[in-house]
All heavy atoms as a GROMACS GRO file, in nm:
protein
  556
    1MET      N    1   0.082  -0.120   0.000
    1MET     CA    2   0.000   0.000   0.000
    1MET      C    3   0.086   0.126   0.000
    1MET      O    4   0.050   0.226  -0.059
    1MET     CB    5  -0.091  -0.006   0.123
    1MET     CG    6  -0.191   0.105   0.128
    1MET     SD    7  -0.310   0.084  -0.005
    1MET     CE    8  -0.415   0.221   0.026
    2GLY      N    9   0.202   0.121   0.066
    2GLY     CA   10   0.290   0.237   0.073
    2GLY      C   11   0.344   0.277  -0.064
    2GLY      O   12   0.357   0.395  -0.094
    3LEU      N   13   0.376   0.178  -0.147
    3LEU     CA   14   0.429   0.206  -0.280
    3LEU      C   15   0.323   0.272  -0.368
    3LEU      O   16   0.351   0.369  -0.439
    3LEU     CB   17   0.480   0.078  -0.345
    3LEU     CG   18   0.533   0.092  -0.487
    3LEU    CD1   19   0.656   0.182  -0.489
    3LEU    CD2   20   0.566  -0.042  -0.545
    4ILE      N   21   0.202   0.221  -0.362
    4ILE     CA   22   0.093   0.278  -0.441
    4ILE      C   23   0.066   0.422  -0.398
    4ILE      O   24   0.048   0.511  -0.482
    4ILE     CB   25  -0.034   0.191  -0.431
    4ILE    CG1   26  -0.009   0.055  -0.496
    4ILE    CG2   27  -0.153   0.259  -0.495
    4ILE    CD1   28  -0.118  -0.046  -0.473
    5PHE      N   29   0.066   0.446  -0.268
    5PHE     CA   30   0.045   0.580  -0.216
    5PHE      C   31   0.156   0.674  -0.262
    5PHE      O   32   0.131   0.788  -0.301
    5PHE     CB   33   0.036   0.578  -0.063
    5PHE     CG   34   0.017   0.713  -0.002
    5PHE    CD1   35  -0.104   0.778  -0.014
    5PHE    CD2   36   0.120   0.776   0.064
    5PHE    CE1   37  -0.123   0.904   0.041
    5PHE    CE2   38   0.104   0.901   0.119
    5PHE     CZ   39  -0.018   0.965   0.108
    6SER      N   40   0.280   0.627  -0.259
    6SER     CA   41   0.393   0.709  -0.303
    6SER      C   42   0.382   0.742  -0.452
    6SER      O   43   0.413   0.854  -0.492
    6SER     CB   44   0.525   0.637  -0.277
    6SER     OG   45   0.546   0.622  -0.139
    7LEU      N   46   0.340   0.647  -0.532
    7LEU     CA   47   0.323   0.671  -0.675
    7LEU      C   48   0.213   0.774  -0.700
    7LEU      O   49   0.229   0.865  -0.784
    7LEU     CB   50   0.292   0.541  -0.748
    7LEU     CG   51   0.405   0.440  -0.757
    7LEU    CD1   52   0.355   0.310  -0.818
    7LEU    CD2   53   0.522   0.495  -0.834
    8LEU      N   54   0.102   0.762  -0.629
    8LEU     CA   55  -0.007   0.858  -0.644
    8LEU      C   56   0.037   0.997  -0.598
    8LEU      O   57   0.004   1.098  -0.662
    8LEU     CB   58  -0.130   0.813  -0.566
    8LEU     CG   59  -0.204   0.693  -0.622
    8LEU    CD1   60  -0.314   0.649  -0.528
    8LEU    CD2   61  -0.260   0.723  -0.759
    9LEU      N   62   0.112   1.003  -0.490
    9LEU     CA   63   0.161   1.130  -0.440
    9LEU      C   64   0.258   1.193  -0.539
    9LEU      O   65   0.255   1.315  -0.563
    9LEU     CB   66   0.229   1.110  -0.305
    9LEU     CG   67   0.247   1.230  -0.217
    9LEU    CD1   68   0.113   1.289  -0.178
    9LEU    CD2   69   0.325   1.193  -0.093
   10GLY      N   70   0.343   1.113  -0.601
   10GLY     CA   71   0.435   1.163  -0.703
   10GLY      C   72   0.362   1.216  -0.826
   10GLY      O   73   0.400   1.319  -0.881
   11CYS      N   74   0.257   1.146  -0.866
   11CYS     CA   75   0.178   1.194  -0.980
   11CYS      C   76   0.108   1.326  -0.947
   11CYS      O   77   0.105   1.417  -1.030
   11CYS     CB   78   0.075   1.089  -1.020
   11CYS     SG   79   0.145   0.946  -1.103
   12LEU      N   80   0.055   1.336  -0.827
   12LEU     CA   81  -0.008   1.461  -0.784
   12LEU      C   82   0.095   1.574  -0.779
   12LEU      O   83   0.068   1.687  -0.821
   12LEU     CB   84  -0.075   1.443  -0.648
   12LEU     CG   85  -0.144   1.566  -0.590
   12LEU    CD1   86  -0.256   1.613  -0.683
   12LEU    CD2   87  -0.199   1.535  -0.453
   13ALA      N   88   0.214   1.544  -0.733
   13ALA     CA   89   0.321   1.644  -0.729
   13ALA      C   90   0.359   1.688  -0.870
   13ALA      O   91   0.383   1.806  -0.894
   13ALA     CB   92   0.443   1.588  -0.658
   14GLY      N   93   0.364   1.595  -0.964
   14GLY     CA   94   0.395   1.629  -1.102
   14GLY      C   95   0.288   1.719  -1.163
   14GLY      O   96   0.319   1.814  -1.236
   15PHE      N   97   0.163   1.691  -1.132
   15PHE     CA   98   0.054   1.774  -1.180
   15PHE      C   99   0.066   1.916  -1.124
   15PHE      O  100   0.056   2.014  -1.196
   15PHE     CB  101  -0.080   1.711  -1.142
   15PHE     CG  102  -0.199   1.795  -1.178
   15PHE    CD1  103  -0.242   1.802  -1.309
   15PHE    CD2  104  -0.266   1.868  -1.082
   15PHE    CE1  105  -0.351   1.880  -1.343
   15PHE    CE2  106  -0.374   1.946  -1.114
   15PHE     CZ  107  -0.418   1.953  -1.246
   16CYS      N  108   0.088   1.925  -0.993
   16CYS     CA  109   0.101   2.057  -0.928
   16CYS      C  110   0.222   2.132  -0.980
   16CYS      O  111   0.217   2.253  -1.004
   16CYS     CB  112   0.111   2.041  -0.777
   16CYS     SG  113  -0.039   1.981  -0.700
   17ALA      N  114   0.333   2.062  -0.998
   17ALA     CA  115   0.454   2.126  -1.049
   17ALA      C  116   0.434   2.177  -1.191
   17ALA      O  117   0.483   2.284  -1.227
   17ALA     CB  118   0.571   2.028  -1.045
   18GLY      N  119   0.360   2.102  -1.272
   18GLY     CA  120   0.329   2.147  -1.408
   18GLY      C  121   0.247   2.274  -1.408
   18GLY      O  122   0.265   2.361  -1.493
   19LYS      N  123   0.158   2.287  -1.311
   19LYS     CA  124   0.077   2.409  -1.298
   19LYS      C  125   0.162   2.526  -1.248
   19LYS      O  126   0.141   2.640  -1.288
   19LYS     CB  127  -0.042   2.386  -1.204
   19LYS     CG  128  -0.143   2.287  -1.256
   19LYS     CD  129  -0.205   2.337  -1.384
   19LYS     CE  130  -0.305   2.238  -1.436
   19LYS     NZ  131  -0.358   2.274  -1.565
   20LEU      N  132   0.256   2.497  -1.159
   20LEU     CA  133   0.342   2.603  -1.105
   20LEU      C  134   0.443   2.653  -1.208
   20LEU      O  135   0.478   2.772  -1.208
   20LEU     CB  136   0.418   2.552  -0.982
   20LEU     CG  137   0.336   2.530  -0.857
   20LEU    CD1  138   0.421   2.463  -0.749
   20LEU    CD2  139   0.280   2.661  -0.806
   21MET      N  140   0.491   2.565  -1.293
   21MET     CA  141   0.591   2.601  -1.394
   21MET      C  142   0.519   2.646  -1.520
   21MET      O  143   0.506   2.573  -1.616
   21MET     CB  144   0.681   2.481  -1.426
   21MET     CG  145   0.763   2.430  -1.311
   21MET     SD  146   0.898   2.538  -1.272
   21MET     CE  147   0.997   2.526  -1.417
   22LYS      N  148   0.473   2.769  -1.520
   22LYS     CA  149   0.398   2.822  -1.634
   22LYS      C  150   0.486   2.817  -1.759
   22LYS      O  151   0.591   2.877  -1.764
   22LYS     CB  152   0.354   2.964  -1.606
   22LYS     CG  153   0.258   2.973  -1.490
   22LYS     CD  154   0.221   3.115  -1.458
   22LYS     CE  155   0.132   3.116  -1.335
   22LYS     NZ  156   0.106   3.249  -1.286
   23GLY      N  157   0.438   2.744  -1.858
   23GLY     CA  158   0.513   2.731  -1.983
   23GLY      C  159   0.627   2.632  -1.974
   23GLY      O  160   0.692   2.604  -2.072
   24GLY      N  161   0.652   2.576  -1.857
   24GLY     CA  162   0.764   2.484  -1.840
   24GLY      C  163   0.721   2.339  -1.838
   24GLY      O  164   0.802   2.252  -1.821
   25GLY      N  165   0.593   2.314  -1.854
   25GLY     CA  166   0.544   2.179  -1.850
   25GLY      C  167   0.565   2.106  -1.981
   25GLY      O  168   0.596   2.165  -2.084
   26PHE      N  169   0.547   1.976  -1.977
   26PHE     CA  170   0.567   1.892  -2.094
   26PHE      C  171   0.442   1.814  -2.129
   26PHE      O  172   0.449   1.713  -2.196
   26PHE     CB  173   0.682   1.794  -2.070
   26PHE     CG  174   0.815   1.860  -2.058
   26PHE    CD1  175   0.865   1.897  -1.935
   26PHE    CD2  176   0.889   1.887  -2.171
   26PHE    CE1  177   0.988   1.958  -1.924
   26PHE    CE2  178   1.012   1.948  -2.161
   26PHE     CZ  179   1.062   1.984  -2.037
   27GLY      N  180   0.329   1.858  -2.082
   27GLY     CA  181   0.206   1.783  -2.102
   27GLY      C  182   0.174   1.701  -1.979
   27GLY      O  183   0.262   1.675  -1.895
   28LEU      N  184   0.051   1.662  -1.966
   28LEU     CA  185   0.004   1.597  -1.844
   28LEU      C  186   0.080   1.468  -1.813
   28LEU      O  187   0.131   1.449  -1.702
   28LEU     CB  188  -0.146   1.569  -1.854
   28LEU     CG  189  -0.208   1.500  -1.733
   28LEU    CD1  190  -0.196   1.587  -1.610
   28LEU    CD2  191  -0.351   1.463  -1.761
   29VAL      N  192   0.092   1.380  -1.910
   29VAL     CA  193   0.153   1.249  -1.884
   29VAL      C  194   0.300   1.264  -1.848
   29VAL      O  195   0.349   1.204  -1.750
   29VAL     CB  196   0.136   1.156  -2.006
   29VAL    CG1  197   0.211   1.026  -1.987
   29VAL    CG2  198  -0.011   1.129  -2.032
   30MET      N  199   0.373   1.346  -1.922
   30MET     CA  200   0.516   1.364  -1.893
   30MET      C  201   0.535   1.433  -1.759
   30MET      O  202   0.628   1.400  -1.685
   30MET     CB  203   0.583   1.442  -2.006
   30MET     CG  204   0.732   1.438  -1.998
   30MET     SD  205   0.788   1.268  -2.013
   30MET     CE  206   0.962   1.291  -2.012
   31ASN      N  207   0.449   1.529  -1.725
   31ASN     CA  208   0.458   1.594  -1.594
   31ASN      C  209   0.436   1.494  -1.481
   31ASN      O  210   0.502   1.501  -1.378
   31ASN     CB  211   0.357   1.708  -1.583
   31ASN     CG  212   0.399   1.831  -1.659
   31ASN    OD1  213   0.510   1.843  -1.707
   31ASN    ND2  214   0.308   1.925  -1.671
   32LEU      N  215   0.343   1.401  -1.501
   32LEU     CA  216   0.318   1.298  -1.400
   32LEU      C  217   0.440   1.208  -1.382
   32LEU      O  218   0.480   1.177  -1.270
   32LEU     CB  219   0.196   1.215  -1.435
   32LEU     CG  220   0.062   1.289  -1.441
   32LEU    CD1  221  -0.049   1.193  -1.480
   32LEU    CD2  222   0.030   1.358  -1.312
   33VAL      N  223   0.501   1.170  -1.493
   33VAL     CA  224   0.620   1.085  -1.486
   33VAL      C  225   0.735   1.160  -1.421
   33VAL      O  226   0.806   1.106  -1.333
   33VAL     CB  227   0.660   1.036  -1.628
   33VAL    CG1  228   0.795   0.967  -1.627
   33VAL    CG2  229   0.554   0.944  -1.683
   34LEU      N  230   0.756   1.286  -1.460
   34LEU     CA  231   0.862   1.365  -1.398
   34LEU      C  232   0.832   1.390  -1.250
   34LEU      O  233   0.925   1.403  -1.170
   34LEU     CB  234   0.880   1.496  -1.473
   34LEU     CG  235   0.941   1.485  -1.612
   34LEU    CD1  236   0.943   1.620  -1.682
   34LEU    CD2  237   1.081   1.427  -1.607
   35GLY      N  238   0.705   1.396  -1.214
   35GLY     CA  239   0.667   1.411  -1.074
   35GLY      C  240   0.708   1.291  -0.990
   35GLY      O  241   0.747   1.306  -0.874
   36LEU      N  242   0.700   1.173  -1.048
   36LEU     CA  243   0.745   1.053  -0.976
   36LEU      C  244   0.894   1.062  -0.944
   36LEU      O  245   0.937   1.037  -0.832
   36LEU     CB  246   0.717   0.928  -1.060
   36LEU     CG  247   0.571   0.893  -1.083
   36LEU    CD1  248   0.560   0.776  -1.180
   36LEU    CD2  249   0.504   0.859  -0.952
   37PHE      N  250   0.972   1.100  -1.043
   37PHE     CA  251   1.116   1.115  -1.021
   37PHE      C  252   1.146   1.233  -0.930
   37PHE      O  253   1.239   1.229  -0.851
   37PHE     CB  254   1.190   1.129  -1.154
   37PHE     CG  255   1.190   1.004  -1.236
   37PHE    CD1  256   1.117   0.996  -1.352
   37PHE    CD2  257   1.260   0.892  -1.195
   37PHE    CE1  258   1.115   0.880  -1.428
   37PHE    CE2  259   1.259   0.776  -1.268
   37PHE     CZ  260   1.186   0.769  -1.386
   38GLY      N  261   1.066   1.337  -0.943
   38GLY     CA  262   1.083   1.455  -0.858
   38GLY      C  263   1.057   1.426  -0.712
   38GLY      O  264   1.126   1.480  -0.624
   39GLY      N  265   0.961   1.341  -0.685
   39GLY     CA  266   0.934   1.302  -0.547
   39GLY      C  267   1.052   1.229  -0.486
   39GLY      O  268   1.090   1.254  -0.371
   40ALA      N  269   1.112   1.142  -0.563
   40ALA     CA  270   1.230   1.070  -0.515
   40ALA      C  271   1.348   1.167  -0.497
   40ALA      O  272   1.420   1.160  -0.397
   40ALA     CB  273   1.268   0.959  -0.613
   41LEU      N  274   1.365   1.258  -0.593
   41LEU     CA  275   1.474   1.355  -0.583
   41LEU      C  276   1.456   1.446  -0.463
   41LEU      O  277   1.550   1.472  -0.388
   41LEU     CB  278   1.481   1.439  -0.712
   41LEU     CG  279   1.583   1.553  -0.709
   41LEU    CD1  280   1.724   1.498  -0.716
   41LEU    CD2  281   1.558   1.650  -0.821
   42GLY      N  282   1.334   1.496  -0.443
   42GLY     CA  283   1.307   1.584  -0.330
   42GLY      C  284   1.332   1.515  -0.197
   42GLY      O  285   1.393   1.573  -0.106
   43GLY      N  286   1.288   1.392  -0.184
   43GLY     CA  287   1.312   1.316  -0.061
   43GLY      C  288   1.460   1.294  -0.036
   43GLY      O  289   1.508   1.305   0.077
   44TRP      N  290   1.534   1.264  -0.142
   44TRP     CA  291   1.677   1.240  -0.129
   44TRP      C  292   1.751   1.368  -0.090
   44TRP      O  293   1.834   1.367   0.001
   44TRP     CB  294   1.731   1.183  -0.259
   44TRP     CG  295   1.878   1.160  -0.258
   44TRP    CD1  296   1.945   1.062  -0.190
   44TRP    CD2  297   1.976   1.236  -0.327
   44TRP    NE1  298   2.080   1.074  -0.214
   44TRP    CE2  299   2.101   1.180  -0.299
   44TRP    CE3  300   1.971   1.346  -0.412
   44TRP    CZ2  301   2.220   1.230  -0.350
   44TRP    CZ3  302   2.090   1.395  -0.463
   44TRP    CH2  303   2.211   1.338  -0.433
   45LEU      N  304   1.720   1.478  -0.159
   45LEU     CA  305   1.786   1.604  -0.129
   45LEU      C  306   1.754   1.653   0.012
   45LEU      O  307   1.843   1.700   0.083
   45LEU     CB  308   1.746   1.711  -0.231
   45LEU     CG  309   1.807   1.700  -0.369
   45LEU    CD1  310   1.749   1.807  -0.461
   45LEU    CD2  311   1.958   1.713  -0.363
   46PHE      N  312   1.628   1.643   0.051
   46PHE     CA  313   1.590   1.689   0.184
   46PHE      C  314   1.656   1.603   0.292
   46PHE      O  315   1.692   1.653   0.398
   46PHE     CB  316   1.439   1.690   0.201
   46PHE     CG  317   1.374   1.815   0.147
   46PHE    CD1  318   1.430   1.887   0.043
   46PHE    CD2  319   1.256   1.861   0.200
   46PHE    CE1  320   1.371   2.001  -0.006
   46PHE    CE2  321   1.195   1.976   0.151
   46PHE     CZ  322   1.254   2.046   0.048
   47SER      N  323   1.673   1.474   0.268
   47SER     CA  324   1.739   1.388   0.367
   47SER      C  325   1.887   1.426   0.379
   47SER      O  326   1.943   1.421   0.488
   47SER     CB  327   1.723   1.241   0.332
   47SER     OG  328   1.796   1.207   0.216
   48LEU      N  329   1.950   1.464   0.267
   48LEU     CA  330   2.089   1.509   0.273
   48LEU      C  331   2.103   1.638   0.354
   48LEU      O  332   2.203   1.658   0.424
   48LEU     CB  333   2.144   1.534   0.132
   48LEU     CG  334   2.179   1.413   0.048
   48LEU    CD1  335   2.228   1.457  -0.090
   48LEU    CD2  336   2.285   1.328   0.116
   49LEU      N  337   2.004   1.725   0.341
   49LEU     CA  338   2.007   1.852   0.414
   49LEU      C  339   1.956   1.840   0.557
   49LEU      O  340   1.962   1.937   0.632
   49LEU     CB  341   1.924   1.956   0.338
   49LEU     CG  342   1.971   1.993   0.198
   49LEU    CD1  343   1.869   2.082   0.128
   49LEU    CD2  344   2.106   2.062   0.205
   50GLY      N  345   1.906   1.724   0.593
   50GLY     CA  346   1.855   1.704   0.728
   50GLY      C  347   1.717   1.764   0.751
   50GLY      O  348   1.677   1.787   0.864
   51ILE      N  349   1.644   1.790   0.643
   51ILE     CA  350   1.510   1.848   0.653
   51ILE      C  351   1.409   1.735   0.647
   51ILE      O  352   1.416   1.649   0.560
   51ILE     CB  353   1.485   1.948   0.538
   51ILE    CG1  354   1.586   2.061   0.543
   51ILE    CG2  355   1.344   2.002   0.543
   51ILE    CD1  356   1.584   2.151   0.422
   52SER      N  357   1.314   1.738   0.738
   52SER     CA  358   1.211   1.636   0.741
   52SER      C  359   1.076   1.699   0.768
   52SER      O  360   1.057   1.761   0.872
   52SER     CB  361   1.243   1.532   0.849
   52SER     OG  362   1.140   1.438   0.857
   53TRP      N  363   0.986   1.687   0.673
   53TRP     CA  364   0.849   1.734   0.690
   53TRP      C  365   0.764   1.614   0.717
   53TRP      O  366   0.765   1.518   0.642
   53TRP     CB  367   0.798   1.806   0.567
   53TRP     CG  368   0.864   1.936   0.536
   53TRP    CD1  369   0.950   2.005   0.616
   53TRP    CD2  370   0.851   2.014   0.418
   53TRP    NE1  371   0.990   2.120   0.554
   53TRP    CE2  372   0.930   2.128   0.433
   53TRP    CE3  373   0.779   1.998   0.302
   53TRP    CZ2  374   0.939   2.226   0.336
   53TRP    CZ3  375   0.788   2.095   0.205
   53TRP    CH2  376   0.867   2.208   0.221
   54GLY      N  377   0.685   1.620   0.821
   54GLY     CA  378   0.602   1.505   0.857
   54GLY      C  379   0.466   1.510   0.792
   54GLY      O  380   0.418   1.613   0.747
   55GLY      N  381   0.405   1.395   0.784
   55GLY     CA  382   0.269   1.385   0.735
   55GLY      C  383   0.259   1.385   0.584
   55GLY      O  384   0.357   1.398   0.512
   56VAL      N  385   0.137   1.371   0.540
   56VAL     CA  386   0.109   1.364   0.396
   56VAL      C  387   0.139   1.498   0.328
   56VAL      O  388   0.198   1.502   0.220
   56VAL     CB  389  -0.038   1.324   0.372
   56VAL    CG1  390  -0.073   1.329   0.225
   56VAL    CG2  391  -0.063   1.184   0.426
   57LEU      N  392   0.103   1.609   0.393
   57LEU     CA  393   0.130   1.740   0.333
   57LEU      C  394   0.278   1.768   0.324
   57LEU      O  395   0.324   1.829   0.227
   57LEU     CB  396   0.058   1.850   0.412
   57LEU     CG  397  -0.093   1.850   0.403
   57LEU    CD1  398  -0.152   1.961   0.490
   57LEU    CD2  399  -0.139   1.865   0.260
   58GLY      N  400   0.354   1.723   0.420
   58GLY     CA  401   0.500   1.738   0.414
   58GLY      C  402   0.560   1.658   0.301
   58GLY      O  403   0.648   1.705   0.229
   59GLN      N  404   0.512   1.536   0.284
   59GLN     CA  405   0.560   1.453   0.174
   59GLN      C  406   0.521   1.513   0.040
   59GLN      O  407   0.600   1.512  -0.054
   59GLN     CB  408   0.503   1.312   0.185
   59GLN     CG  409   0.557   1.233   0.301
   59GLN     CD  410   0.488   1.098   0.314
   59GLN    OE1  411   0.386   1.071   0.251
   59GLN    NE2  412   0.543   1.013   0.399
   60LEU      N  413   0.399   1.567   0.032
   60LEU     CA  414   0.355   1.629  -0.092
   60LEU      C  415   0.438   1.753  -0.122
   60LEU      O  416   0.479   1.774  -0.237
   60LEU     CB  417   0.206   1.664  -0.084
   60LEU     CG  418   0.146   1.729  -0.209
   60LEU    CD1  419   0.156   1.634  -0.329
   60LEU    CD2  420   0.001   1.767  -0.184
   61GLY      N  421   0.466   1.834  -0.021
   61GLY     CA  422   0.550   1.952  -0.041
   61GLY      C  423   0.689   1.917  -0.088
   61GLY      O  424   0.744   1.980  -0.179
   62THR      N  425   0.747   1.815  -0.029
   62THR     CA  426   0.879   1.768  -0.070
   62THR      C  427   0.876   1.719  -0.214
   62THR      O  428   0.966   1.751  -0.293
   62THR     CB  429   0.925   1.653   0.023
   62THR    OG1  430   0.930   1.702   0.157
   62THR    CG2  431   1.061   1.601  -0.017
   63ALA      N  432   0.774   1.644  -0.249
   63ALA     CA  433   0.762   1.591  -0.385
   63ALA      C  434   0.741   1.703  -0.487
   63ALA      O  435   0.796   1.699  -0.597
   63ALA     CB  436   0.649   1.490  -0.392
   64ILE      N  437   0.662   1.804  -0.451
   64ILE     CA  438   0.639   1.916  -0.542
   64ILE      C  439   0.769   1.993  -0.566
   64ILE      O  440   0.800   2.029  -0.680
   64ILE     CB  441   0.527   2.008  -0.489
   64ILE    CG1  442   0.392   1.939  -0.502
   64ILE    CG2  443   0.525   2.140  -0.566
   64ILE    CD1  444   0.277   2.014  -0.437
   65ILE      N  445   0.845   2.018  -0.460
   65ILE     CA  446   0.973   2.088  -0.476
   65ILE      C  447   1.068   2.008  -0.565
   65ILE      O  448   1.133   2.063  -0.654
   65ILE     CB  449   1.035   2.118  -0.338
   65ILE    CG1  450   0.951   2.223  -0.265
   65ILE    CG2  451   1.180   2.163  -0.351
   65ILE    CD1  452   0.987   2.244  -0.121
   66GLY      N  453   1.074   1.879  -0.544
   66GLY     CA  454   1.158   1.794  -0.629
   66GLY      C  455   1.109   1.791  -0.773
   66GLY      O  456   1.188   1.795  -0.867
   67ALA      N  457   0.978   1.787  -0.792
   67ALA     CA  458   0.921   1.784  -0.927
   67ALA      C  459   0.945   1.916  -1.000
   67ALA      O  460   0.974   1.917  -1.120
   67ALA     CB  461   0.772   1.752  -0.922
   68VAL      N  462   0.934   2.027  -0.927
   68VAL     CA  463   0.963   2.157  -0.989
   68VAL      C  464   1.110   2.162  -1.031
   68VAL      O  465   1.142   2.211  -1.141
   68VAL     CB  466   0.929   2.273  -0.892
   68VAL    CG1  467   0.989   2.404  -0.938
   68VAL    CG2  468   0.778   2.288  -0.880
   69ALA      N  469   1.198   2.109  -0.948
   69ALA     CA  470   1.341   2.106  -0.982
   69ALA      C  471   1.365   2.022  -1.108
   69ALA      O  472   1.439   2.063  -1.198
   69ALA     CB  473   1.423   2.053  -0.865
   70ILE      N  474   1.301   1.907  -1.115
   70ILE     CA  475   1.316   1.819  -1.232
   70ILE      C  476   1.260   1.888  -1.357
   70ILE      O  477   1.322   1.885  -1.464
   70ILE     CB  478   1.244   1.684  -1.209
   70ILE    CG1  479   1.316   1.604  -1.103
   70ILE    CG2  480   1.230   1.606  -1.338
   70ILE    CD1  481   1.430   1.521  -1.150
   71LEU      N  482   1.143   1.951  -1.346
   71LEU     CA  483   1.084   2.019  -1.462
   71LEU      C  484   1.171   2.135  -1.506
   71LEU      O  485   1.185   2.161  -1.625
   71LEU     CB  486   0.943   2.068  -1.429
   71LEU     CG  487   0.834   1.963  -1.429
   71LEU    CD1  488   0.702   2.024  -1.382
   71LEU    CD2  489   0.816   1.904  -1.567
   72TRP      N  490   1.230   2.205  -1.412
   72TRP     CA  491   1.318   2.317  -1.446
   72TRP      C  492   1.442   2.267  -1.520
   72TRP      O  493   1.480   2.323  -1.623
   72TRP     CB  494   1.357   2.393  -1.319
   72TRP     CG  495   1.448   2.507  -1.346
   72TRP    CD1  496   1.417   2.626  -1.406
   72TRP    CD2  497   1.587   2.515  -1.315
   72TRP    NE1  498   1.528   2.706  -1.414
   72TRP    CE2  499   1.634   2.640  -1.358
   72TRP    CE3  500   1.676   2.426  -1.253
   72TRP    CZ2  501   1.765   2.680  -1.342
   72TRP    CZ3  502   1.807   2.466  -1.238
   72TRP    CH2  503   1.851   2.591  -1.282
   73ILE      N  504   1.502   2.160  -1.470
   73ILE     CA  505   1.620   2.102  -1.537
   73ILE      C  506   1.582   2.050  -1.675
   73ILE      O  507   1.654   2.071  -1.773
   73ILE     CB  508   1.682   1.991  -1.450
   73ILE    CG1  509   1.744   2.053  -1.324
   73ILE    CG2  510   1.785   1.910  -1.528
   73ILE    CD1  511   1.783   1.952  -1.219
   74ALA      N  512   1.466   1.984  -1.685
   74ALA     CA  513   1.423   1.931  -1.814
   74ALA      C  514   1.392   2.043  -1.913
   74ALA      O  515   1.419   2.030  -2.032
   74ALA     CB  516   1.299   1.843  -1.794
   75SER      N  517   1.341   2.156  -1.863
   75SER     CA  518   1.314   2.268  -1.954
   75SER      C  519   1.444   2.330  -2.004
   75SER      O  520   1.450   2.382  -2.117
   75SER     CB  521   1.227   2.374  -1.887
   75SER     OG  522   1.298   2.442  -1.786
   76LEU      N  523   1.550   2.326  -1.925
   76LEU     CA  524   1.681   2.374  -1.971
   76LEU      C  525   1.738   2.285  -2.080
   76LEU      O  526   1.797   2.333  -2.176
   76LEU     CB  527   1.780   2.382  -1.853
   76LEU     CG  528   1.753   2.487  -1.747
   76LEU    CD1  529   1.854   2.475  -1.635
   76LEU    CD2  530   1.757   2.627  -1.806
   77ILE      N  531   1.718   2.155  -2.063
   77ILE     CA  532   1.766   2.059  -2.164
   77ILE      C  533   1.684   2.069  -2.291
   77ILE      O  534   1.736   2.057  -2.401
   77ILE     CB  535   1.761   1.916  -2.105
   77ILE    CG1  536   1.862   1.904  -1.991
   77ILE    CG2  537   1.790   1.812  -2.213
   77ILE    CD1  538   1.851   1.776  -1.912
   78LYS      N  539   1.555   2.095  -2.276
   78LYS     CA  540   1.464   2.103  -2.391
   78LYS      C  541   1.501   2.217  -2.485
   78LYS      O  542   1.487   2.205  -2.605
   78LYS     CB  543   1.320   2.123  -2.340
   78LYS     CG  544   1.216   2.133  -2.446
   78LYS     CD  545   1.080   2.154  -2.381
   78LYS     CE  546   0.975   2.193  -2.484
   78LYS     NZ  547   0.847   2.221  -2.420
   79LYS      N  548   1.552   2.326  -2.429
   79LYS     CA  549   1.588   2.442  -2.511
   79LYS      C  550   1.710   2.410  -2.586
   79LYS      O  551   1.751   2.411  -2.682
   79LYS     CB  552   1.614   2.565  -2.424
   79LYS     CG  553   1.490   2.615  -2.358
   79LYS     CD  554   1.521   2.735  -2.274
   79LYS     CE  555   1.395   2.784  -2.205
   79LYS     NZ  556   1.416   2.899  -2.124
   0.00000   0.00000   0.00000
């Protein structure tokens, strides 16, 4: 159940990140996929920095920040 929840949270983060990155999105499906990777990236980076947000909203915030970072990097490569 934890894996399914993490995947859904990553997809939601990708959707939110696509909305936050005006003009930086790659379409709904690609944003969802990048959100999955962004959630993992955000969790990894925050653990390195010693930052821990508790609860579902904390996990979602971490995933959104990671997804925005991934979308930003991908938009640089796209150009």
